[in-house]
N, C-alpha and C positions, 0 to 999 in steps of 0.2 A: 827712402827708397822708395816700396812701388808705388807707395801715395803721391810723389811727388812725379810731375812730367819728366820723360826723358830726356838727360841733358843738363836739368837743373840744377842737380849737384855738382855737376863740373861748372856751372855758370858762379855757383858762389864760393868755391875754391877758388877760382880765376880774381876773385875780391879779396877774400880771407886767408888765401895760401891751403897748400893742401892738407897743412897740420894745423889748418885753423876750424877744420870741417870734423866732426865726432859723429859716428851714426856704428860702431860696435858696441854692441848689450853690455858690453863692460865698462863703455867711455860714457853711455848714457845712463847708468843704473844712478851715480849721485845728482843727475839734473832733474829726474822726471819722477825723483818723489822729493818730499820737503823733509825739513830736517828731526820732524816729530812722529813722521812715518803715519800720517793721517791720509794724507793725497798722495796719490800718483796715477800719472796719464801719460800718454805715446805722443814721443815725436819722431818724426821724420828724421831731425838734424840737429845736432848742437854746434852754432856756428861761433867763432870767436873773433873778433874783431880787434883789428889793433890802433884804430884811428874812427874819428868822428865819419870821416868821408867814407871808410869801410861800413860802418852801420850806416850812414846814409844809400850808400850804393844798394845794399841787402836788403833795408826797406822798400827801394822804390821797386827791385827785383819782388819784391813778394807783395807788392801790391800789384803791380802789370797781372801777374800771376792767381792773385786770391788767394795767398798764402798766410793764415795765420800766424801772428809772431807772438812768441811768451819772452819779455825784456827779464833776464836773470842776471842779479849779482852775486851776494854768497849763497842765497838760498838757505836764510837764518828767517823769513817769516813766518808769522804765527797761523797764519790763515788760508795757508797756499795758494796766495797769490801769484808765485814765481814758478811754479809747476804746469802743467798744461792739465788740464781737464780729462776727467776719467773717458768721458766718449767724445773729444778734442777730433776733429777730422784731421787733414793736414796741414802740417803745421813745421816751424823751427825754432828752436831756444836761441836768444843771441844773448852767449854769456858775456858779460863784461871783465874777464877777470885779467885779459891782456890788456886793457885798456888802464893802465896805471902810473901814469906820470905825475908827478909833482909841478904842474907847468908853471907855478910862480910863487913866490912868497913877499910880501912887502910887509914888512914889519912895521913902517912908518905907516902906511895905511891902515893895517891890522886886518889883512885879510890876507889867505891862502886860495890858489886857484888850482884845482886838480880837477883829473880825470874820473869820472864815474864809477871805475874800480878796483881804486886805490882803498886797503882797508881803514877803517876806522883808526884803529890803532895805529896805523902810519901813520895818519893827516894829524894824530895826536903826539907821538914821537917828533915829527918833523918842526910841530909848533915847538914842542920844548926846550929843541937843539938850538932856536931863536930868543928863547927867552921868553917865549907866550903859550898859550894856553887854549887848547878847544877842548869845550866841556861836555860836550857829547857824548854819554858814557851807557854803556849796555854791559849786559851780562856776554853778548856776541860779537864783542868790540874786536877779539882777534880773527875776527873770519869775515863779519858782516862790511859791505862796501856802502860808499857812501851814494850812492845813486840808488842803492835799495833804501838806506836809511831818509833819504829825501823824497824818496817814491810812497814811502809809508809814512814819513812822518814821524819819525821814531821817536820816544820818550825818553827813557831811562832815570837814571835817580839824580839826574841835575837839575829836572825840569824846574822845580821849586824856584830854581835861582835865574836859571840862563834861557829857560822856554823848551820849545820841542824842535826838533832838527829844522822844521818852517824858518823859525827863528834867528837861527843859524847863520841861512843861505842869504846872499846878498845878490847873487846873479846865477845863472844857468843857462845852457846851452843845451836844447833839444832836436833831437831827429823826431820832425812830426811823420804822421803816418802815410806820406804822398812820399816822405823822401827827402822834402824840404827839411833845412836847416836855421834854426831859430839859436842865433846869435846873442844871449841876454847875460854875455858873460860881465857886465860890468862893476866894476869896483866900487860904485857911488852909495853912500849912505843916504843920501837924498838924490829922489829922481822921481818929479811929479810930475810927470807925462804922460798923462793916460793911467789905464789900465794896468797894475800890479799881473803880467803876463807871468811871470813864474810861478806865480802861488796858482794858478792852474793846474800844474804837474806836480809839486810837493802837493802829496797825499794822493793823487789821483792813481797809484798803482801800477802803471805801465800801461792805462788805456786810454791816455791821449798821444803819446810820443815817447821815446825812450833819452832818456836823461844822459847825455854822455859827460858833462862837464860841468861843475861848480865853484862858484866865490864865495867862500864861505867867513864867518867873522873869528878873530882871533880879539883874545881879552888879556889881560896882565894875569901873572903867574899866580897862584896863590902860594905863599910863601911860609904860611902858616895853618897849620887846622890845628884844630880839637875835635876828637870825635868820643860820642860817649853811646851808651848802652846802657837801657833804663827799663825798670819793670813797670807797668803801668797796669792799674787794677778796672781798666774798663777804656774801651774805644772813645766813649763820651769825655774819660777823662785825659787822653790821647789828645782829642780835640782843643780842651783847654790849655795842655801843656805848648802844643803850638801856639796858640794864642800868645801865651807867656815870652814866647822865646822870640813870636815874633816883633812882640814889643820891646823887646832889647836887643835882638840881631837881624831886623830886616835886612839888610841889605848883606851880612855875613853869613844867613843862613840856608847853605846850599842841598840840605839832603833832612829829608825828618821821614822815614819808613817807620812802619808800623806792621809787625810780626806776631801772628796768635803763637798762643803756647801751642798749639796741633803742630805749627807748621816748622817750629825750634826742633818738635822732638822728632819728626820725619826725616828733617835733615841731618841728625844726629846718627839718629838709625840706617839711614842711605848712603850715606856720604863721609867716606872714611877722613878725618882730621879734622872737626869741626868740634871745637870744646864748646860747653855750656857757659858763654860770658859772662853772667850771674846766676849760679848756681841757688835753685829754691824753685817752690811752687808757684808761679805768677801765672795771670791771666793772659797776659799778652808783653811788647817788647817793642819800645823804640829805639831807632838806630838813627842819633840826630849827627849833623857834622858842621862846624861854622867853618869857614876860609875867612882868610882876609891878602892881599897883596901887599900889605904893610907889617913889618914884623916888628908886632909889639910886646911879645915874651909874654903875655899877659892872656893870651885867648884860653888856654888849660883851665885859669884861674876863672875868668869870667863867665867859662859855662858852668864848671862845676857849681859855683855861686846862685847860678841861675837853676840848675838841677836840685840843689836844696832847697830853694825857694819852692820849687814846685814839691818839693815831699814836704815840708813844714805845710804846705795848703791842703794836702792830703790828695795830689794829684799824681803822684808818682810811690811806690814801695820802697827803691831801693835806684842807684845807678853805678855807673862805673865809667869814668873817664880815660881814654886808652891810655898808658905812659909811655909807648913808643909807637915806632909807624908800625914795626910787625904785630903791635896790639891792635892799632887800629884796622891794619889789615884784616887780622882774625875775625874782627868784628863784619867787614864788608863778605868776606867771605862765606861767611852765613848765609848772610841775605842773595849772594849770587848763586848760592847752592840750590835755592827751592826748586826750579823749574827740573834739575836732576832727580831731587831726592821724590818730588810728586809724582814724577816720570816712572822712577822705580817702585812706587807705592802699590800703583794700581791705574785704573785707568782714568785721567783726570780732564775733568772740563775747566778750563780756566776761562770765566766770564770777565772778561776785561772792560769792567764799567767805571762809568766815572758818574758821581754826582755831586752838589756843591759841597764843601768840605764840614762845612757845620751841621749838613743832613749823612754824612757818614755811618753814624751809630745807627740812625734809626731805619738806614736801608737794609744796614746789615741784619739787625735783629727781625725787621720781615721778612725778609728774601732767607734768612735760614729757617724759621718760622714756616713759612711759604713751602720751598724745598721738602724739609723735613715730615709735613703733612703728606707728601705727594711721594717720597721716593725716598723709603724708608732705607736703602742700602747705600745710600751716599752721606759720605766723612766731611762736612764742611771745613774750610782751611782758609784762613782769611790773610791775607797778603796786600799791602796798600802802600803807595807812594803817596801818604797822606798828605804830603803838605798842597798836590795839585787836585784831590778830591779823586784820585784814580784808584779803583778798587780790584783787584785781582780776586774776585770771588770764586773760591774754588771747588767744585763736588766730585770727588775721588770714590769711585764704586772699585770692587774689586774683582780683578780679571777673570774669575770664572766665573762670575753673575755676568759679567758683561759679555764676555764669550759665547754663552748660553743664548741671550737675545735674540727675537728671530730678526728683530729690526733694531740693529744699535744707533744707527743715523736717526731713524723716528725718535727712539725715546731719546738720543743728546739733544733734539730739537724740541722736544718736550720740555727737559730741562730748560734749557737757553729760555722757552717761553716764560717759564714762571719766572726766572730771575730777570730778566730783562725786561718783563711787565712791572716788575716791584720797581726797577731804577729809573723806567717812564714815570711814574707816579712820584718818584721824586726829583721831577725834573733832571735827568739822567740821559747818558745816553750808553749803547750798549757797546759801543767799540770806544775806548780813551785812546789806544796808542797801538794796538793789532793791526788794524786796519778790517777791512771787509773781505777782500781778497774772493775765494770762490767758497767759502763757507758760512758766510752772513749775506750773502745777500737776499734771499729771502725775509731775512730782518730790515734790511734796508728800506725794502717794499713796505714792509708793514709799520717801523717806527718814524721813517723820514714823511715828513709832510707831505703833501701833495705835491705844491707849488714847488718846494726845495727840489723832489724826485723828478719833478717836469725840468727843471733848468738843467739839470742834471742829463739828463738825454738828450737834450736841444746840444748843449755843447759836446759830448759825446758824437751825437750825429753830424756838428759842424765840422770838427777836426779830424773824424775818421769815419766819413761816410760808407766806407767799403766794410768796417766793421771787422778789422782784422788786426789790432792791436790790442794785445790779450784779451780776447773775447771770453763772455762769462764771467770776467772779475770784476767786482765791484756794481755794476748794472748787469741785469738779466739781459738778454736781447731785448732790443725796445720793443714796445708793442705799438700797434697803429696810432699816429696822431702824436705818438711823445715828441717827434723830433719837429713837428710844424709849429 
């Protein structure tokens, strides 16, 4: 609007079409606030390109006039990386929703090439239609987009077997901050010709360029699954159970999730349609999934035997193997209802940390004691992708208490500091899968080793010397000397 130079909106419209420029307040609302309603910032326009060339022309125009660019996909991120800052200057949101083509599917090569705006669930369905499997699985898979998944290096529940989003990408296409297009859409499993440039952009949260296309790996379809819900007496016993199952099923173990008793209670309280998979008073629960691309008819029996062995050893207290697909889906529904339940219960601060799996029990014990000693109002909930050491350590506060705080953001920062300091003591990280965004830039400066932080600033300065690409995300504005 008034913050953009006269005639600039018309130039954008000439690139993306009049229907690809949104400025009405009702059209901007869904784009300027994140889905958790934590971050909101003003924008001058939302632009919806239809092609990589559209994106390149928009970026060149923004670079010419030094207009900040906020790349955006499904806007399902957890750290505010896809919405403008509250004090953002003139900026446009470049939303890739209309770039939703599946460009090619090569079954023999085991790859699918897509626009960045393709919804994750669409990729999964396209792979399934040709008898292949795309393993990235998230609670937001019906609305998140591939570009955002790669920009945040999304994790999810299949990381244990298949890895993060980074591990699923073979090639990328990226519009750089000066409007050049880097075409790295190679379908090669091996290419040892210098730096792995695509890795610069995966996990960079749109600060180094806009991912516009990707070549993704496809796998053999799991044709047999065994899913179990088990009761466990402690996190230490859960880790030992994981080791037992790895020894027996390493290549078949696709998910190993931990849910505390308090978390299950919140799901049942706030999200209708979730039954208790294993009635009884237990300390915590495991959701275990085995999968195989060869139908043996024995996977359920094998999992039952392993769980029985864990019970005999005193690691598990009870367990049930799903008797049908619907039964297994009910188990997973509980797991995927966690965020909704916590949001309904109170002001939830989700600390997305990771420590070595063997240290998860000690970390949770230490972090719980540290938080309880300083923040009496905090209700502590633990959910973990335990197989890869990722712990969602949640502190939930009553909304009336939270709303009367003089400085909620400062209070949240204090809570985070306590949890992250403990994670650091255990050789961990403050962000395992949610990214840094705009919410954790101070933490990056505090916990990232100085040499690593300096290298990040130097890469940013090299690729984006004008500082227009998602400014204020991941890295704070560079300090004197950072980019020399």
